[in-house]
Every structure is written in structure tokens, then in C-alpha cells.
LOVO-68261 format. One record per residue (C-alpha): residue number from 1; residue in three letters; x, y, z. Coordinates in Angstrom, 1 decimal, decimal comma, always signed. Example, Ala and Ser with C-alpha at 12.3 -4.5 7.8 and 13.67 -1.06 7.14 Angstrom:
2
+-----+-----+--------+--------+--------+
|   k |   r |     xx |     yy |     zz |
+-----+-----+--------+--------+--------+
|   1 | ALA |  +12,3 |   -4,5 |   +7,8 |
|   2 | SER |  +13,7 |   -1,1 |   +7,1 |
+-----+-----+--------+--------+--------+
//
This chain:
361
+-----+-----+--------+--------+--------+
|   k |   r |     xx |     yy |     zz |
+-----+-----+--------+--------+--------+
|   1 | UNK |  +35,0 |  -24,4 |  +37,8 |
|   2 | UNK |  +35,4 |  -24,6 |  +34,1 |
|   3 | UNK |  +36,7 |  -21,8 |  +31,9 |
|   4 | UNK |  +33,3 |  -21,0 |  +30,4 |
|   5 | UNK |  +31,6 |  -21,2 |  +33,8 |
|   6 | UNK |  +34,1 |  -18,8 |  +35,3 |
|   7 | UNK |  +33,7 |  -16,4 |  +32,4 |
|   8 | UNK |  +29,9 |  -16,4 |  +32,7 |
|   9 | UNK |  +30,1 |  -15,7 |  +36,4 |
|  10 | UNK |  +32,6 |  -12,9 |  +35,7 |
|  11 | UNK |  +30,1 |  -11,4 |  +33,2 |
|  12 | UNK |  +27,5 |  -11,1 |  +35,9 |
|  13 | UNK |  +29,9 |   -9,4 |  +38,3 |
|  14 | UNK |  +30,9 |   -7,0 |  +35,6 |
|  15 | UNK |  +27,3 |   -6,4 |  +34,6 |
|  16 | UNK |  +28,1 |   -7,3 |  +31,0 |
|  17 | UNK |  +26,0 |   -9,4 |  +28,6 |
|  18 | UNK |  +29,0 |  -10,8 |  +26,7 |
|  19 | UNK |  +32,7 |  -10,5 |  +26,2 |
|  20 | UNK |  +34,6 |  -10,4 |  +22,9 |
|  21 | UNK |  +38,0 |  -12,0 |  +23,1 |
|  22 | UNK |  +40,6 |  -11,1 |  +20,5 |
|  23 | UNK |  +44,0 |  -11,6 |  +22,1 |
|  24 | UNK |  +46,1 |  -14,7 |  +21,3 |
|  25 | UNK |  +46,7 |  -15,6 |  +24,9 |
|  26 | UNK |  +43,1 |  -15,3 |  +26,1 |
|  27 | UNK |  +41,7 |  -17,1 |  +23,0 |
|  28 | UNK |  +44,1 |  -20,1 |  +23,3 |
|  29 | UNK |  +42,3 |  -21,9 |  +26,1 |
|  30 | UNK |  +39,1 |  -21,7 |  +24,1 |
|  31 | UNK |  +40,5 |  -22,6 |  +20,7 |
|  32 | UNK |  +43,0 |  -25,3 |  +21,7 |
|  33 | UNK |  +45,6 |  -23,6 |  +19,5 |
|  34 | UNK |  +47,5 |  -20,4 |  +19,5 |
|  35 | UNK |  +46,6 |  -18,0 |  +16,7 |
|  36 | UNK |  +46,0 |  -14,3 |  +16,3 |
|  37 | UNK |  +43,1 |  -14,9 |  +13,9 |
|  38 | UNK |  +39,4 |  -15,0 |  +14,8 |
|  39 | UNK |  +37,4 |  -14,1 |  +17,8 |
|  40 | UNK |  +35,7 |  -15,8 |  +20,8 |
|  41 | UNK |  +32,4 |  -14,3 |  +22,0 |
|  42 | UNK |  +31,1 |  -15,6 |  +25,3 |
|  43 | UNK |  +27,6 |  -14,5 |  +26,4 |
|  44 | UNK |  +25,7 |  -15,4 |  +29,5 |
|  45 | UNK |  +23,9 |  -18,1 |  +27,6 |
|  46 | UNK |  +26,3 |  -19,4 |  +24,9 |
|  47 | UNK |  +29,9 |  -19,4 |  +23,7 |
|  48 | UNK |  +30,8 |  -18,7 |  +20,1 |
|  49 | UNK |  +34,0 |  -19,0 |  +18,0 |
|  50 | UNK |  +34,4 |  -17,0 |  +14,8 |
|  51 | UNK |  +37,2 |  -18,3 |  +12,6 |
|  52 | UNK |  +38,2 |  -18,3 |   +8,9 |
|  53 | UNK |  +38,8 |  -21,5 |   +6,8 |
|  54 | UNK |  +42,5 |  -21,7 |   +7,7 |
|  55 | UNK |  +41,8 |  -22,9 |  +11,2 |
|  56 | UNK |  +38,1 |  -23,7 |  +11,2 |
|  57 | UNK |  +38,4 |  -27,5 |  +10,7 |
|  58 | UNK |  +41,3 |  -27,9 |  +13,2 |
|  59 | UNK |  +39,4 |  -26,0 |  +15,9 |
|  60 | UNK |  +36,1 |  -27,8 |  +15,2 |
|  61 | UNK |  +37,9 |  -31,1 |  +16,1 |
|  62 | UNK |  +39,3 |  -29,7 |  +19,3 |
|  63 | UNK |  +36,4 |  -27,9 |  +21,1 |
|  64 | UNK |  +33,1 |  -28,7 |  +22,6 |
|  65 | UNK |  +30,4 |  -26,4 |  +24,0 |
|  66 | UNK |  +31,0 |  -23,7 |  +21,4 |
|  67 | UNK |  +29,0 |  -22,6 |  +18,4 |
|  68 | UNK |  +31,4 |  -22,3 |  +15,4 |
|  69 | UNK |  +30,9 |  -19,6 |  +12,8 |
|  70 | UNK |  +32,9 |  -19,5 |   +9,6 |
|  71 | UNK |  +34,3 |  -16,1 |   +8,5 |
|  72 | UNK |  +34,4 |  -15,6 |   +4,8 |
|  73 | UNK |  +33,5 |  -12,9 |   +2,2 |
|  74 | UNK |  +29,8 |  -13,3 |   +2,8 |
|  75 | UNK |  +30,0 |  -13,6 |   +6,6 |
|  76 | UNK |  +32,1 |  -10,8 |   +8,2 |
|  77 | UNK |  +32,8 |  -10,4 |  +11,9 |
|  78 | UNK |  +30,4 |   -7,5 |  +12,1 |
|  79 | UNK |  +27,5 |   -9,4 |  +10,4 |
|  80 | UNK |  +27,9 |  -12,5 |  +12,6 |
|  81 | UNK |  +28,3 |  -10,7 |  +15,9 |
|  82 | UNK |  +25,4 |   -8,3 |  +15,1 |
|  83 | UNK |  +23,2 |  -11,2 |  +14,4 |
|  84 | UNK |  +24,1 |  -12,8 |  +17,7 |
|  85 | UNK |  +23,5 |   -9,5 |  +19,4 |
|  86 | UNK |  +20,0 |   -9,4 |  +18,0 |
|  87 | UNK |  +19,3 |  -13,1 |  +18,7 |
|  88 | UNK |  +20,5 |  -13,0 |  +22,3 |
|  89 | UNK |  +19,5 |   -9,5 |  +23,2 |
|  90 | UNK |  +23,1 |   -8,3 |  +24,0 |
|  91 | UNK |  +23,4 |   -4,7 |  +25,0 |
|  92 | UNK |  +26,7 |   -4,4 |  +26,9 |
|  93 | UNK |  +29,7 |   -6,2 |  +25,5 |
|  94 | UNK |  +33,2 |   -6,1 |  +27,0 |
|  95 | UNK |  +36,3 |   -6,1 |  +24,7 |
|  96 | UNK |  +40,0 |   -6,3 |  +25,4 |
|  97 | UNK |  +40,8 |   -2,6 |  +25,3 |
|  98 | UNK |  +44,3 |   -3,2 |  +26,6 |
|  99 | UNK |  +45,0 |   -5,7 |  +23,8 |
| 100 | UNK |  +43,7 |   -3,9 |  +20,7 |
| 101 | UNK |  +44,9 |   -0,7 |  +19,0 |
| 102 | UNK |  +43,0 |   +2,5 |  +19,4 |
| 103 | UNK |  +42,0 |   +2,2 |  +15,7 |
| 104 | UNK |  +40,6 |   -1,3 |  +16,2 |
| 105 | UNK |  +38,7 |   -0,3 |  +19,3 |
| 106 | UNK |  +37,0 |   +2,6 |  +17,5 |
| 107 | UNK |  +36,2 |   +0,3 |  +14,6 |
| 108 | UNK |  +34,5 |   -2,2 |  +16,9 |
| 109 | UNK |  +32,4 |   +0,6 |  +18,4 |
| 110 | UNK |  +31,4 |   +1,7 |  +14,9 |
| 111 | UNK |  +30,4 |   -1,7 |  +13,4 |
| 112 | UNK |  +28,8 |   -3,5 |  +16,4 |
| 113 | UNK |  +25,2 |   -2,7 |  +17,5 |
| 114 | UNK |  +25,9 |   -2,7 |  +21,2 |
| 115 | UNK |  +27,6 |   -0,6 |  +23,9 |
| 116 | UNK |  +31,2 |   -1,6 |  +24,1 |
| 117 | UNK |  +33,2 |   -1,4 |  +27,4 |
| 118 | UNK |  +37,0 |   -1,8 |  +27,7 |
| 119 | UNK |  +37,9 |   -4,7 |  +30,0 |
| 120 | UNK |  +40,9 |   -6,8 |  +31,0 |
| 121 | UNK |  +40,8 |  -10,6 |  +31,5 |
| 122 | UNK |  +44,1 |  -10,8 |  +33,4 |
| 123 | UNK |  +42,5 |  -11,6 |  +36,7 |
| 124 | UNK |  +40,9 |  -14,7 |  +35,3 |
| 125 | UNK |  +44,4 |  -16,1 |  +34,4 |
| 126 | UNK |  +46,1 |  -15,6 |  +37,7 |
| 127 | UNK |  +45,0 |  -18,9 |  +39,2 |
| 128 | UNK |  +45,6 |  -21,8 |  +36,9 |
| 129 | UNK |  +43,4 |  -24,8 |  +36,4 |
| 130 | UNK |  +44,7 |  -28,4 |  +37,1 |
| 131 | UNK |  +45,1 |  -28,9 |  +33,4 |
| 132 | UNK |  +47,2 |  -25,7 |  +33,0 |
| 133 | UNK |  +49,4 |  -26,7 |  +36,0 |
| 134 | UNK |  +50,0 |  -30,1 |  +34,5 |
| 135 | UNK |  +51,1 |  -28,5 |  +31,2 |
| 136 | UNK |  +53,3 |  -25,9 |  +32,9 |
| 137 | UNK |  +54,9 |  -28,7 |  +35,0 |
| 138 | UNK |  +55,6 |  -30,6 |  +31,7 |
| 139 | UNK |  +57,3 |  -27,5 |  +30,2 |
| 140 | UNK |  +59,4 |  -27,1 |  +33,4 |
| 141 | UNK |  +60,5 |  -30,7 |  +33,2 |
| 142 | UNK |  +61,8 |  -30,2 |  +29,7 |
| 143 | UNK |  +63,7 |  -27,1 |  +30,8 |
| 144 | UNK |  +65,1 |  -29,0 |  +33,8 |
| 145 | UNK |  +66,4 |  -31,8 |  +31,7 |
| 146 | UNK |  +67,8 |  -29,4 |  +29,1 |
| 147 | UNK |  +69,6 |  -27,5 |  +31,8 |
| 148 | UNK |  +71,7 |  -30,5 |  +32,9 |
| 149 | UNK |  +72,4 |  -31,4 |  +29,3 |
| 150 | UNK |  +73,7 |  -27,9 |  +28,5 |
| 151 | UNK |  +75,8 |  -27,7 |  +31,6 |
| 152 | UNK |  +77,7 |  -30,8 |  +30,4 |
| 153 | UNK |  +77,8 |  -29,5 |  +26,8 |
| 154 | UNK |  +79,5 |  -26,1 |  +27,5 |
| 155 | UNK |  +83,2 |  -26,0 |  +26,9 |
| 156 | UNK |  +85,7 |  -23,2 |  +26,7 |
| 157 | UNK |  +86,0 |  -21,9 |  +23,1 |
| 158 | UNK |  +82,3 |  -22,2 |  +22,2 |
| 159 | UNK |  +80,4 |  -19,2 |  +21,1 |
| 160 | UNK |  +77,3 |  -18,2 |  +23,1 |
| 161 | UNK |  +75,1 |  -18,7 |  +20,0 |
| 162 | UNK |  +76,3 |  -22,3 |  +19,7 |
| 163 | UNK |  +75,2 |  -23,0 |  +23,3 |
| 164 | UNK |  +71,8 |  -21,4 |  +22,7 |
| 165 | UNK |  +71,3 |  -23,4 |  +19,5 |
| 166 | UNK |  +72,2 |  -26,7 |  +21,3 |
| 167 | UNK |  +69,9 |  -25,9 |  +24,2 |
| 168 | UNK |  +66,9 |  -25,0 |  +22,0 |
| 169 | UNK |  +67,5 |  -28,1 |  +19,8 |
| 170 | UNK |  +67,6 |  -30,4 |  +22,9 |
| 171 | UNK |  +64,4 |  -28,9 |  +24,3 |
| 172 | UNK |  +62,7 |  -29,7 |  +21,0 |
| 173 | UNK |  +63,9 |  -33,2 |  +21,1 |
| 174 | UNK |  +62,2 |  -33,5 |  +24,5 |
| 175 | UNK |  +58,8 |  -32,2 |  +23,1 |
| 176 | UNK |  +59,1 |  -28,4 |  +23,2 |
| 177 | UNK |  +57,2 |  -26,6 |  +20,4 |
| 178 | UNK |  +59,7 |  -23,7 |  +20,6 |
| 179 | UNK |  +61,6 |  -21,7 |  +23,2 |
| 180 | UNK |  +59,5 |  -19,6 |  +25,5 |
| 181 | UNK |  +61,6 |  -16,5 |  +24,5 |
| 182 | UNK |  +64,9 |  -15,7 |  +22,9 |
| 183 | UNK |  +67,5 |  -17,7 |  +24,9 |
| 184 | UNK |  +69,9 |  -15,7 |  +27,1 |
| 185 | UNK |  +73,5 |  -16,9 |  +27,2 |
| 186 | UNK |  +75,6 |  -14,2 |  +28,9 |
| 187 | UNK |  +79,2 |  -15,2 |  +29,8 |
| 188 | UNK |  +82,0 |  -13,2 |  +31,5 |
| 189 | UNK |  +81,4 |   -9,5 |  +31,6 |
| 190 | UNK |  +78,2 |   -9,9 |  +29,6 |
| 191 | UNK |  +76,8 |  -11,6 |  +32,7 |
| 192 | UNK |  +76,1 |   -8,0 |  +33,9 |
| 193 | UNK |  +73,4 |   -7,8 |  +31,2 |
| 194 | UNK |  +70,2 |   -9,1 |  +32,6 |
| 195 | UNK |  +68,8 |   -9,7 |  +29,1 |
| 196 | UNK |  +72,1 |  -10,5 |  +27,4 |
| 197 | UNK |  +70,8 |  -12,6 |  +24,5 |
| 198 | UNK |  +73,2 |  -15,2 |  +23,1 |
| 199 | UNK |  +75,9 |  -13,5 |  +21,0 |
| 200 | UNK |  +79,0 |  -14,3 |  +19,0 |
| 201 | UNK |  +81,2 |  -14,0 |  +22,1 |
| 202 | UNK |  +83,5 |  -16,9 |  +22,8 |
| 203 | UNK |  +83,1 |  -18,5 |  +26,2 |
| 204 | UNK |  +86,4 |  -18,7 |  +28,1 |
| 205 | UNK |  +87,5 |  -20,9 |  +31,0 |
| 206 | UNK |  +87,0 |  -19,5 |  +34,4 |
| 207 | UNK |  +84,1 |  -17,3 |  +33,4 |
| 208 | UNK |  +80,6 |  -17,4 |  +34,9 |
| 209 | UNK |  +77,9 |  -18,0 |  +32,3 |
| 210 | UNK |  +74,3 |  -17,3 |  +32,9 |
| 211 | UNK |  +71,6 |  -19,1 |  +30,9 |
| 212 | UNK |  +68,0 |  -17,9 |  +31,0 |
| 213 | UNK |  +65,7 |  -20,0 |  +28,8 |
| 214 | UNK |  +62,4 |  -21,8 |  +28,7 |
| 215 | UNK |  +60,3 |  -24,3 |  +26,7 |
| 216 | UNK |  +56,9 |  -23,8 |  +25,3 |
| 217 | UNK |  +54,9 |  -27,1 |  +25,6 |
| 218 | UNK |  +51,3 |  -27,6 |  +24,7 |
| 219 | UNK |  +51,0 |  -23,8 |  +24,5 |
| 220 | UNK |  +52,4 |  -23,1 |  +28,0 |
| 221 | UNK |  +55,8 |  -21,8 |  +29,1 |
| 222 | UNK |  +58,6 |  -22,5 |  +31,4 |
| 223 | UNK |  +61,3 |  -20,1 |  +32,5 |
| 224 | UNK |  +64,6 |  -21,1 |  +34,1 |
| 225 | UNK |  +67,9 |  -19,5 |  +34,9 |
| 226 | UNK |  +71,2 |  -21,1 |  +36,2 |
| 227 | UNK |  +74,6 |  -19,6 |  +36,4 |
| 228 | UNK |  +77,6 |  -22,0 |  +35,9 |
| 229 | UNK |  +81,3 |  -21,8 |  +36,2 |
| 230 | UNK |  +83,2 |  -22,6 |  +33,0 |
| 231 | UNK |  +85,7 |  -25,4 |  +33,7 |
| 232 | UNK |  +89,4 |  -25,2 |  +33,0 |
| 233 | UNK |  +90,8 |  -22,4 |  +35,3 |
| 234 | UNK |  +89,7 |  -23,0 |  +38,9 |
| 235 | UNK |  +89,8 |  -26,3 |  +40,8 |
| 236 | UNK |  +87,1 |  -25,2 |  +43,3 |
| 237 | UNK |  +84,1 |  -22,9 |  +42,7 |
| 238 | UNK |  +85,1 |  -21,0 |  +45,9 |
| 239 | UNK |  +88,1 |  -19,7 |  +44,1 |
| 240 | UNK |  +86,1 |  -17,6 |  +41,6 |
| 241 | UNK |  +86,1 |  -13,8 |  +42,5 |
| 242 | UNK |  +82,3 |  -13,7 |  +42,2 |
| 243 | UNK |  +81,6 |  -16,7 |  +44,4 |
| 244 | UNK |  +80,4 |  -14,6 |  +47,3 |
| 245 | UNK |  +78,0 |  -12,8 |  +44,9 |
| 246 | UNK |  +76,7 |  -16,2 |  +43,8 |
| 247 | UNK |  +76,0 |  -17,2 |  +47,4 |
| 248 | UNK |  +74,2 |  -13,9 |  +48,1 |
| 249 | UNK |  +71,9 |  -14,4 |  +45,1 |
| 250 | UNK |  +71,3 |  -18,0 |  +46,1 |
| 251 | UNK |  +70,4 |  -17,0 |  +49,7 |
| 252 | UNK |  +68,1 |  -14,2 |  +48,3 |
| 253 | UNK |  +66,3 |  -16,7 |  +46,1 |
| 254 | UNK |  +65,9 |  -19,2 |  +48,9 |
| 255 | UNK |  +64,6 |  -16,5 |  +51,2 |
| 256 | UNK |  +62,0 |  -15,4 |  +48,7 |
| 257 | UNK |  +60,8 |  -19,0 |  +48,1 |
| 258 | UNK |  +60,6 |  -19,6 |  +51,8 |
| 259 | UNK |  +58,2 |  -16,7 |  +52,1 |
| 260 | UNK |  +55,7 |  -18,0 |  +49,5 |
| 261 | UNK |  +52,4 |  -19,2 |  +50,8 |
| 262 | UNK |  +48,7 |  -18,3 |  +50,3 |
| 263 | UNK |  +47,7 |  -14,9 |  +51,6 |
| 264 | UNK |  +51,1 |  -13,3 |  +51,4 |
| 265 | UNK |  +51,2 |  -10,1 |  +49,3 |
| 266 | UNK |  +53,5 |  -10,3 |  +46,2 |
| 267 | UNK |  +55,6 |   -7,3 |  +47,4 |
| 268 | UNK |  +56,6 |   -9,3 |  +50,5 |
| 269 | UNK |  +58,3 |  -11,9 |  +48,4 |
| 270 | UNK |  +60,2 |   -9,2 |  +46,5 |
| 271 | UNK |  +61,2 |   -7,7 |  +49,8 |
| 272 | UNK |  +62,5 |  -11,0 |  +51,1 |
| 273 | UNK |  +64,9 |  -11,4 |  +48,3 |
| 274 | UNK |  +65,8 |   -7,7 |  +48,1 |
| 275 | UNK |  +66,6 |   -7,5 |  +51,8 |
| 276 | UNK |  +69,3 |  -10,2 |  +51,5 |
| 277 | UNK |  +70,9 |   -8,4 |  +48,5 |
| 278 | UNK |  +70,6 |   -5,0 |  +50,1 |
| 279 | UNK |  +72,3 |   -6,3 |  +53,3 |
| 280 | UNK |  +75,2 |   -7,5 |  +51,2 |
| 281 | UNK |  +75,7 |   -4,0 |  +49,9 |
| 282 | UNK |  +74,4 |   -4,6 |  +46,3 |
| 283 | UNK |  +71,1 |   -2,7 |  +46,4 |
| 284 | UNK |  +72,1 |   -0,8 |  +43,3 |
| 285 | UNK |  +73,1 |   -4,0 |  +41,4 |
| 286 | UNK |  +69,6 |   -5,5 |  +41,5 |
| 287 | UNK |  +67,4 |   -3,4 |  +39,3 |
| 288 | UNK |  +64,5 |   -5,7 |  +38,2 |
| 289 | UNK |  +61,6 |   -7,4 |  +39,9 |
| 290 | UNK |  +62,1 |  -10,6 |  +41,8 |
| 291 | UNK |  +59,7 |  -12,5 |  +39,6 |
| 292 | UNK |  +56,5 |  -12,7 |  +37,5 |
| 293 | UNK |  +53,6 |  -15,0 |  +36,9 |
| 294 | UNK |  +53,9 |  -17,5 |  +34,0 |
| 295 | UNK |  +51,5 |  -19,4 |  +31,9 |
| 296 | UNK |  +50,4 |  -19,1 |  +28,2 |
| 297 | UNK |  +52,7 |  -16,0 |  +28,2 |
| 298 | UNK |  +56,1 |  -16,1 |  +29,8 |
| 299 | UNK |  +55,5 |  -12,8 |  +31,6 |
| 300 | UNK |  +52,1 |  -12,5 |  +33,2 |
| 301 | UNK |  +50,6 |  -10,8 |  +36,3 |
| 302 | UNK |  +51,0 |  -10,6 |  +39,2 |
| 303 | UNK |  +54,6 |   -9,7 |  +39,8 |
| 304 | UNK |  +57,0 |  -10,1 |  +42,7 |
| 305 | UNK |  +57,6 |   -6,4 |  +42,6 |
| 306 | UNK |  +58,1 |   -3,8 |  +45,4 |
| 307 | UNK |  +54,6 |   -2,4 |  +44,7 |
| 308 | UNK |  +52,4 |   -5,4 |  +43,8 |
| 309 | UNK |  +49,9 |   -5,9 |  +46,5 |
| 310 | UNK |  +48,2 |   -9,0 |  +45,0 |
| 311 | UNK |  +47,7 |  -11,7 |  +47,6 |
| 312 | UNK |  +49,0 |  -15,1 |  +46,6 |
| 313 | UNK |  +46,5 |  -17,9 |  +46,1 |
| 314 | UNK |  +46,8 |  -21,7 |  +45,6 |
| 315 | UNK |  +47,2 |  -22,4 |  +41,9 |
| 316 | UNK |  +49,3 |  -19,4 |  +41,0 |
| 317 | UNK |  +52,6 |  -20,0 |  +39,3 |
| 318 | UNK |  +55,4 |  -17,4 |  +39,5 |
| 319 | UNK |  +59,1 |  -17,2 |  +38,9 |
| 320 | UNK |  +61,6 |  -16,3 |  +41,6 |
| 321 | UNK |  +64,7 |  -14,8 |  +39,9 |
| 322 | UNK |  +66,9 |  -12,3 |  +41,9 |
| 323 | UNK |  +70,2 |  -11,3 |  +40,5 |
| 324 | UNK |  +73,3 |   -9,2 |  +41,0 |
| 325 | UNK |  +74,9 |   -7,4 |  +38,0 |
| 326 | UNK |  +78,4 |   -5,8 |  +38,3 |
| 327 | UNK |  +79,3 |   -3,7 |  +35,3 |
| 328 | UNK |  +82,6 |   -4,8 |  +33,7 |
| 329 | UNK |  +82,8 |   -7,8 |  +35,9 |
| 330 | UNK |  +79,8 |  -10,1 |  +35,4 |
| 331 | UNK |  +76,7 |  -11,2 |  +37,1 |
| 332 | UNK |  +74,6 |  -14,0 |  +38,6 |
| 333 | UNK |  +70,9 |  -14,9 |  +38,4 |
| 334 | UNK |  +69,1 |  -18,0 |  +39,6 |
| 335 | UNK |  +65,5 |  -18,7 |  +38,7 |
| 336 | UNK |  +62,9 |  -21,3 |  +39,4 |
| 337 | UNK |  +59,1 |  -21,6 |  +38,7 |
| 338 | UNK |  +57,1 |  -21,9 |  +41,9 |
| 339 | UNK |  +53,6 |  -23,3 |  +42,3 |
| 340 | UNK |  +51,6 |  -21,8 |  +45,2 |
| 341 | UNK |  +50,0 |  -24,7 |  +47,1 |
| 342 | UNK |  +47,4 |  -24,8 |  +49,9 |
| 343 | UNK |  +50,0 |  -24,8 |  +52,6 |
| 344 | UNK |  +53,1 |  -23,2 |  +51,0 |
| 345 | UNK |  +54,7 |  -23,7 |  +47,6 |
| 346 | UNK |  +56,4 |  -26,2 |  +45,3 |
| 347 | UNK |  +59,6 |  -25,6 |  +43,3 |
| 348 | UNK |  +59,1 |  -27,1 |  +39,8 |
| 349 | UNK |  +62,8 |  -27,7 |  +39,1 |
| 350 | UNK |  +65,2 |  -30,3 |  +40,5 |
| 351 | UNK |  +68,4 |  -28,9 |  +39,0 |
| 352 | UNK |  +70,8 |  -28,1 |  +41,9 |
| 353 | UNK |  +71,5 |  -24,4 |  +42,6 |
| 354 | UNK |  +75,0 |  -24,7 |  +44,0 |
| 355 | UNK |  +77,7 |  -23,2 |  +41,7 |
| 356 | UNK |  +78,5 |  -26,1 |  +39,3 |
| 357 | UNK |  +81,3 |  -26,4 |  +36,7 |
| 358 | UNK |  +80,4 |  -26,9 |  +33,1 |
| 359 | UNK |  +81,5 |  -29,9 |  +31,0 |
| 360 | UNK |  +81,5 |  -32,3 |  +34,0 |
| 361 | UNK |  +79,1 |  -35,2 |  +34,4 |
+-----+-----+--------+--------+--------+
//
């Protein structure tokens, strides 16, 4: 089912005549580009794009099946939408109440000649189309190649920011538009910071270094985490004091992935990972969810959380990223993007998950 067909079916189930889309992430599939400007209005009969001159020509060359309306001094959002309301007999219009400010919501109610109802479009983005899956797989391939490159690049004496800069540059050489989010490079004791963004800290031999990063490609995100052992101090990974922690996290991640299949509730995947970590005595060292959906945004719903009852469906893509974080010692996290298939799941990365040394081909 196409995006517009799905939206029009959704309108009927919601007993709405139209939906006004304003958020960047929900407009992108309609516009073909990512921008905070403009609106998309989908009715039961037609689909409209309202855009100013900065993007109008670009969008006109990308889309089909939409009526384009140019916003300018003489044609405001209110005047165009109210004209469409009159022409199409629209009475009940949904708007993204969870994506606009209280002020904007009140303004829309004041200027539009229809009854407005706050709605969310998140459910329509849970299951990805074939085209979206293709784009996310391409973004994951970029991250996968970049991960092997950065593993060989890291040497003792480098600053975390140097590593992040190299990683982001390399992903752009492979076709990334930009990183999916601020790159995390957390070495040594900073590995205990789940969101330890790259700093001026110097990476030392014998430390573990966790890299959490992603590539945005054609508007869609990847998200990947690997923890490496910086070469120069130990001859075998098993010699590192946190090697057993690494193995626990790996087993937790593999247990969660093994549980993924259609019909399983999201909280069961979280429990599969959490049970392994709890059994190892580290329940208090794993404080975040096991994973999250991914797509246009790097963090989407549903979540692999202890309370999310969403049932998995083919076409969903989510991360699996358990971790253990020991204050003043360090931490380990391992993350893959997983595609839910008709019979199970598919891991979208090929990078090994055994504890590997940096700087070694």
C-alpha cells in the first residue's frame, strides 16, 4: 500500500476528513526532502503540498500525485487551507498536536475554518515500506564499512575527537549526507557514560573504547555500536579486566536478537537481554532500554523497553543495544540494527562482535 493510500485509509478509521502534517519527519516521505518549512495536507480525495519559493521548484521536480501551492505574501497558509476546506467540504482535520507548540496549536484553531483534532502519525511509521528498508540498509552498509575503517585507524595517543572526525569524514566519502547524531567515542573510564560524546581525552593503550555512530543516507538513519580494545598493552583480549563484562553484553545482545520474530511483544526482547545481564550480577549497571525503532529519525517507536507491549511485525526495524557501565572503570555496549522478517529477523551489519584490537588489519 502506498503512503497516500495508507493515510487515506487511516483518515477513515479516525473519522477525519483530512490531516495537516507539519513535522519534518512526517513530511519528508511526501516532499522527498527534509525541511521544517511548509505543510502537507492530505484529504480523503486529494493531497496538497504548501511550500514557499525556497523549496517549491525542487519539490515540484520530485513528487507526483500532489497539488502544489506556493506560499507567499498574497497566499498565506490560512488562506490556502481555508479555500481547500471550502472546496472539499472538510469539517474535521487532524493536526500533529505532539509535534507543535501549544501556541501554534491554538493559532491553527483560530485561523482554520474547521474543527481541529490532535493526532499522532507514529503508528503509520512503525512498519517500513520496501523503499524505506532499502534506504536504511544502505545507511547501515555505510556504517558497517566505516566501523572496520575506524577500528584500524585508532591508535594510542589519539584524541577521541580525532577519531570521531575521521569516522564522520569516512562515512561522507561513502555517501552519507551527515552523521545520524553526535558521534560517541568513549574510552577508558568514559566508557561508563552511555552517551559519552567524543571529547579531548587521549585514548591510551589497553583501554576499551566504545563507538556509537550512524550515517544518514537519502534521509534515513543507521545506528551502530562496537567496543574495541586499544592495542599496545595486552596480547590477548581475554587479558583485559573487563573481558567477562564484554562477553556478558555480547550474550545479552545475541539472546535479544534470537527472540525477535513477528508477534513477539517488544518488552519480551528487552527481558531477553536484561535477564542475561541480571544473572551476571549487573542489573544496576544497565539503565537504558535494549533498543528502539529507527528510520527517518534515529530514535522512533516502538522501543525494546520493559513496558512496551507493541507486537513486532515484518518490516519493522529496531536496534538491539544492551550495555554494562561500571563507574570509574569503563563500559561495554554492542548494537546492531535488526529487520523483522516474516519468519524471524535479519541483522543488517556484518562487522564481527568478538572483542577486537584496534589498529590491526
